[in-house]
C-alpha positions in Angstrom: -7.5 -20.4 5.8 -6.9 -20.6 1.9 -4.0 -22.5 0.4 -2.4 -19.6 -0.7 0.3 -19.3 -3.3 3.2 -16.6 -1.6 4.9 -14.5 -3.5 7.4 -11.4 -2.8 5.3 -8.2 -3.5 8.4 -6.4 -4.1 9.9 -8.7 -7.0 6.8 -7.2 -8.5 8.4 -3.7 -8.2 11.6 -4.8 -9.6 10.2 -7.0 -12.6 8.2 -4.0 -13.6 11.2 -1.6 -13.6 13.2 -3.6 -16.0 10.2 -3.7 -18.2 10.0 -0.1 -18.1 13.7 0.2 -18.5 13.2 -1.8 -21.5 10.5 0.0 -23.0 11.2 3.5 -22.2 15.1 5.0 -22.3 13.9 8.2 -19.8 13.3 5.7 -16.9 16.1 5.9 -14.2 16.6 4.3 -10.9 18.2 5.9 -8.0 18.1 3.9 -5.1 20.0 4.8 -1.4 22.6 2.3 -0.9 19.5 -0.5 -0.7 19.4 -1.8 -4.1 19.7 -5.7 -3.1 16.9 -5.3 -0.2 14.6 -2.9 -2.6 15.4 -5.0 -5.3 16.4 -2.1 -7.7 19.7 -4.2 -8.3 17.8 -6.4 -11.0 17.3 -2.8 -12.8 20.9 -2.1 -12.2 22.4 -5.3 -13.7 20.5 -4.4 -17.0 20.8 -0.7 -17.2 24.0 0.3 -15.2 24.4 3.6 -16.8 20.4 4.4 -15.9 20.9 3.1 -12.3 22.3 5.8 -9.3 23.3 4.5 -5.8 22.8 8.1 -4.1 24.1 6.9 -1.1 22.5 6.9 2.7 21.6 10.6 1.5 17.9 9.9 1.0 16.9 13.8 0.9 19.8 14.3 -2.0 18.2 11.2 -3.8 14.8 13.1 -3.9 16.0 16.2 -5.1 17.9 14.4 -7.5 14.8 12.8 -8.6 13.3 16.5 -9.1 15.9 17.6 -11.3 16.1 14.4 -13.2 12.1 15.0 -14.3 12.6 18.2 -15.0 14.8 17.2 -17.8 11.9 14.6 -18.9 13.5 11.9 -17.1 11.1 9.4 -15.1 13.0 8.9 -11.9 12.1 5.8 -9.6 13.7 6.4 -6.3 13.8 3.5 -3.6 15.1 2.9 0.1 12.6 1.7 3.3 9.8 3.3 3.6 10.3 4.6 6.8 13.3 6.4 5.7 11.4 7.7 2.4 8.7 8.8 4.3 10.3 10.4 7.2 14.2 12.1 6.4 13.3 12.9 2.8 9.8 14.1 3.6 10.0 17.6 3.4 12.0 17.3 0.0 9.1 14.9 -1.1 6.5 18.0 -0.1 8.1 21.3 -0.8 10.1 20.3 -4.1 8.3 17.7 -5.6 4.7 18.1 -4.8 4.2 21.8 -4.5 6.0 21.7 -8.3 4.0 18.7 -9.1 7.4 16.9 -10.6 7.0 13.7 -12.1 9.1 11.4 -9.4 7.9 8.0 -8.4 8.6 6.6 -4.7 9.3 2.9 -4.2 8.7 2.6 0.1 10.2 -1.0 1.0 10.1 -2.9 3.8 6.9 -0.8 5.0 4.6 -2.2 7.8 5.1 -4.9 10.1 6.6 -7.1 7.7 10.5 -6.0 8.9 10.5 -7.9 11.7 13.4 -8.3 13.9 14.7 -5.0 12.7 12.4 -3.3 15.0 10.3 -0.2 15.6 13.0 1.9 14.2 12.6 0.8 10.5 9.0 -0.7 10.7 7.1 2.3 8.8 4.1 2.6 10.0 3.0 5.8 9.2 4.0 6.9 5.5 0.3 6.4 4.6 -0.7 9.2 6.8 1.9 11.4 6.0 2.3 10.9 1.9 -1.7 11.1 1.8 -2.0 14.8 3.4 0.4 15.8 0.4 -1.4 17.5 -2.4 -0.5 16.0 -5.8 0.5 12.8 -4.5 -0.6 9.5 -5.8 -1.0 6.2 -2.9 -0.5 2.6 -3.9 -0.9 -0.1 -1.4 -0.3 -3.5 -3.7 -2.1 -6.6 -2.7 0.4 -8.9 -4.3 3.2 -9.3 -6.5 1.0 -9.2 -9.4 -0.4 -5.7 -8.0 3.1 -4.6 -7.4 4.1 -5.2 -11.0 0.8 -3.6 -12.8 0.9 -0.5 -10.3 4.6 0.4 -10.8 4.1 0.3 -14.7 0.9 2.0 -14.1 3.2 5.2 -12.2 5.1 5.8 -15.5 1.6 6.7 -17.2 0.9 9.3 -14.3 2.5 12.5 -14.6 3.4 13.5 -11.2 4.3 12.2 -7.9 3.8 8.6 -6.7 3.8 6.6 -3.9 4.3 2.7 -3.8 4.0 1.1 -0.4 5.7 -2.6 0.0 6.2 -5.2 2.7 9.1 -7.5 3.2 7.5 -10.5 3.2 6.1 -12.7 0.8 2.4 -12.3 0.6 -0.4 -14.5 -0.6 -1.2 -14.1 -4.2 -4.9 -12.8 -4.5 -4.9 -11.6 -7.9 -3.8 -13.0 -11.3 -2.0 -11.9 -14.1 -5.1 -11.0 -16.2 -7.2 -9.0 -13.5 -7.6 -5.3 -14.7 -5.7 -2.8 -12.4 -6.8 0.5 -12.6 -5.2 3.5 -10.7 -8.1 5.2 -8.1 -10.6 2.5 -8.8 -11.0 -0.2 -5.9 -11.1 -4.0 -7.0 -14.3 -5.9 -5.8 -12.8 -9.2 -4.2 -16.1 -10.1 -2.9 -19.5 -9.4 -3.2 -21.3 -9.7 0.4 -24.4 -8.4 2.0 -24.3 -8.0 5.2 -20.6 -6.1 6.0 -18.0 -4.7 3.5 -14.5 -5.2 4.8 -11.8 -2.7 2.8 -8.3 -3.6 3.1 -5.4 -2.9 1.2 -2.3 -4.6 1.2 -1.3 -7.5 3.5 -4.6 -7.3 4.8 -6.3 -8.3 1.8 -5.7 -11.8 2.0 -6.3 -11.6 5.7 -9.6 -10.2 4.8 -10.5 -12.9 2.2 -9.8 -15.5 5.0 -12.1 -13.4 7.6 -15.0 -13.7 4.8 -14.6 -17.1 4.6 -14.9 -17.4 8.5 -17.8 -15.4 8.7 -19.5 -17.1 5.9 -19.0 -20.5 8.1 -21.2 -17.9 10.8 -23.8 -17.1 8.1 -22.7 -13.5 7.7 -22.1 -12.8 3.9 -19.1 -10.6 3.5 -18.2 -7.7 0.5 -14.4 -7.4 0.3 -13.1 -4.6 -1.5 -9.4 -4.0 -2.0 -8.4 -0.6 -1.9 -4.9 -0.8 -3.5 -5.2 2.9 -4.4 -5.4 4.9 -1.0 -5.7 8.6 -3.2 -7.2 9.2 -5.1 -9.9 7.1 -3.3 -12.9 5.4 -5.2 -15.3 7.1 -3.3 -18.3 5.9 -5.8 -17.2 2.2 -4.9 -17.3 2.6 -1.2 -20.4 4.6 -1.4 -22.1 1.8 -3.3 -21.0 -0.8 -1.0 -22.3 0.3 2.4 -25.3 1.4 0.8 -26.1 -2.0 0.6 -24.2 -3.7 3.4 -25.4 -0.7 6.0 -21.9 -1.9 7.8 -18.5 -1.5 7.4 -14.9 -2.6 8.8 -11.3 -1.6 7.4 -8.1 -3.3 7.9 -4.7 -2.4 6.9 -0.9 -3.1 8.2 -0.8 1.0 9.4 -1.3 3.5 12.3 -5.4 3.3 12.5 -4.6 7.4 12.8 -4.6 9.1 9.0 -4.2 5.7 7.6 -6.2 3.7 4.9 -9.2 3.4 7.3 -9.2 7.5 8.1 -9.4 7.6 4.3 -12.6 5.8 3.8 -14.4 6.8 7.2 -13.6 10.6 5.8 -15.5 9.0 2.6 -18.5 7.5 4.7 -19.0 10.1 7.4 -19.9 12.3 4.7 -21.7 10.6 2.6 -23.3 7.6 4.1 -22.8 7.0 7.9 -23.2 3.3 8.8 -21.9 1.4 12.0 -18.1 1.0 11.1 -14.8 -0.1 12.6 -11.4 0.0 12.4 -8.2 -3.3 12.4 -4.5 -2.0 12.5 -1.9 -0.4 14.5 -3.5 1.0 17.9 -1.3 4.1 18.2 2.2 2.6 19.1 5.3 1.7 17.5 6.3 -1.8 16.3 8.9 -3.9 18.0 11.2 -7.0 16.9 9.9 -10.2 16.4 9.2 -12.3 13.4 6.6 -11.1 11.2 3.6 -13.5 12.1 4.6 -12.8 15.9 3.7 -9.4 15.3 0.8 -9.3 13.1 -0.6 -11.7 16.0 0.2 -9.1 19.1 -0.7 -5.7 16.8 -4.3 -7.5 16.1 -3.5 -8.1 12.1 -4.9 -11.0 11.7 -8.3 -12.2 9.9 -9.6 -13.1 13.3 -9.2 -9.5 14.2 -11.4 -8.8 11.4 -14.1 -11.1 12.4 -14.4 -10.0 15.7 -14.9 -5.9 14.4 -17.3 -7.5 11.8 -19.3 -8.8 14.7 -19.0 -6.1 16.7 -20.6 -3.8 13.7 -23.1 -6.3 13.1 -24.5 -5.8 16.8 -25.0 -2.2 16.4 -26.1 -2.2 13.2 -28.9 -4.9 14.2 -29.8 -2.9 17.4 
């Protein structure tokens, strides 16, 4: 494993919100009584007149955000991902997406990283339920720097944007100077034998897996698919045409998630032997994030296992 620097991903979101607040008086923030967890408290400290605690009323928060967008504001709404994508889904669908209103959604504490909070708070489905909504952009940053860039970029998009953040610190896999373009996958490492596509917390795991595979004489290409929708079909097809093998990795249900989105592209344009790493149709449980990532098969060793499987099929 590499000697990664660790940093809170959601701090990137928080720092970007403050920066946006300084640049644009039309940027406002709404939270559902979780400002300390979602870190919108930093925006509130600096711009108290533009931060609104709606209380534990996620549906109202989304509808208020929609109303503010009609009046020309750029509302960033924030709560845990499981509440944003679950409790307020109908309002996001019918009020925001159907009208293509300019509302941004910060889904914090996504995935297994909520740890001891358990299954009720572990959002493992939000990519799937948000991906099926027309007009929705979905971004899953891999680290602090990407989270900051994604949050800033969301303000330039006219329409709904869903940003997914975990709770724990993640390895810093990018630099402040790296280019970030919504809708464009980021090539982290070139390779010739297999394409590994990952998002969020699994990008660092994919890079570690690539290092392990290199020791076995296997050259892995690693793609950071930070934008799940709109998906960068061109980059994915180009990569698998070179490697002729594919593994996806995500901290999310396999059904309907990032991997499914990638498979839809590849199945239509250039089918190759492929496998997926992620949550296998089950809910989570209480435990430390490290324990949960191990139990639910979201580690670099699980990616390596799947790569070896697809290479056996590729070489038949």
